[in-house]
C-alpha positions as CSV (number, residue, x, y, z in Angstrom):
1,M,3.4,17.3,-0.4
2,Y,7.1,16.5,-1.0
3,P,7.9,15.3,2.5
4,H,5.0,12.9,2.5
5,E,5.8,11.6,-0.9
6,R,9.4,11.1,0.1
7,S,8.3,9.0,3.1
8,L,5.9,7.0,0.9
9,V,8.6,6.2,-1.6
10,K,11.0,5.2,1.2
11,R,8.4,3.1,3.0
12,L,7.4,1.2,-0.1
13,E,10.9,0.6,-1.5
14,G,11.2,-2.8,-3.0
15,R,7.4,-3.2,-3.4
16,P,5.4,-3.0,-6.6
17,F,4.8,0.8,-6.3
18,A,5.8,3.8,-8.3
19,L,5.2,7.5,-7.6
20,I,5.1,9.8,-10.6
21,G,4.9,13.5,-10.4
22,I,3.8,16.2,-12.9
23,N,5.2,19.7,-12.3
24,S,3.3,22.8,-13.6
25,D,6.1,25.3,-13.3
26,N,6.3,27.5,-16.4
27,S,10.1,27.2,-16.6
28,L,12.1,23.9,-16.7
29,D,15.2,25.9,-15.7
30,S,13.5,27.1,-12.5
31,L,12.1,23.7,-11.8
32,R,15.4,21.7,-11.8
33,P,16.9,23.3,-8.7
34,I,13.6,22.8,-6.8
35,L,13.7,19.1,-7.7
36,R,17.3,18.8,-6.4
37,A,16.6,20.8,-3.2
38,E,13.5,18.8,-2.4
39,K,15.4,15.5,-3.1
40,I,12.9,14.3,-5.6
41,T,14.1,10.7,-6.5
42,W,11.0,9.5,-8.3
43,R,10.0,10.1,-11.9
44,S,8.8,13.7,-12.4
45,F,7.5,15.1,-15.7
46,W,7.4,18.7,-16.7
47,N,4.0,19.9,-18.0
48,G,5.6,22.3,-20.4
49,P,5.8,26.1,-20.7
50,E,2.0,26.4,-20.5
51,G,2.3,25.5,-16.8
52,P,-1.0,24.3,-15.4
53,R,-2.5,24.3,-18.9
54,G,0.2,22.1,-20.4
55,P,-0.4,18.9,-22.3
56,L,-0.2,16.4,-19.4
57,S,-2.8,18.2,-17.3
58,E,-5.0,18.6,-20.4
59,A,-4.8,14.9,-21.2
60,W,-5.6,13.9,-17.6
61,G,-8.3,16.6,-17.0
62,V,-6.4,18.3,-14.2
63,V,-7.9,21.6,-13.4
64,A,-6.5,22.2,-9.9
65,W,-3.1,21.7,-8.3
66,P,-2.3,19.5,-6.5
67,T,-4.4,16.7,-8.1
68,T,-3.6,13.1,-7.1
69,Y,-4.6,9.9,-8.8
70,V,-3.8,6.4,-7.4
71,L,-3.9,3.8,-10.1
72,D,-4.1,0.1,-9.7
73,A,-1.8,-2.5,-11.4
74,Q,-4.0,-2.4,-14.6
75,G,-3.6,1.4,-14.8
76,R,-7.2,2.2,-13.7
77,I,-7.7,5.3,-11.5
78,R,-9.0,3.9,-8.2
79,Y,-8.7,7.0,-6.0
80,R,-8.7,10.7,-6.7
81,N,-7.4,13.6,-4.6
82,V,-6.3,11.6,-1.6
83,H,-3.6,13.1,0.6
84,G,-1.6,12.2,3.7
85,E,-3.1,9.2,5.6
86,K,-5.8,8.7,3.0
87,M,-3.2,8.3,0.3
88,D,-1.3,5.8,2.4
89,G,-4.5,3.8,3.0
90,A,-5.4,3.9,-0.7
91,V,-1.9,2.7,-1.7
92,D,-1.8,0.0,1.0
93,T,-5.2,-1.3,0.0
94,L,-4.1,-1.7,-3.6
95,L,-0.9,-3.3,-2.6
96,E,-2.7,-5.8,-0.4
97,E,-5.1,-6.6,-3.3
98,L,-2.2,-7.1,-5.7
99,E,-0.2,-9.3,-3.3
100,G,-3.3,-11.3,-2.5
101,E,-3.8,-12.0,-6.2
102,R,-0.2,-13.3,-6.5
103,R,-0.6,-15.9,-3.8
């Protein structure tokens, strides 16, 4: 998903959008070079040494990887497990709603 996420971040630069990642790798030391190699510029959290059963996935009820949530400006989950064009559409819809409210 990294290439798509990179394009989404680039396309929405300067707009009220943030991409946040959670990584389930068991080792932070092995994760760091991957983040550099994949050019991850957005905020990315480590789920801890428990990997997929770490505290972040437990708190958010994540049971499968990848899991995606698209949240609105109030922090409510509006879309779950959308990828590719569906993720773009979900984000664009929420941005249109937000920008419409600001007018």
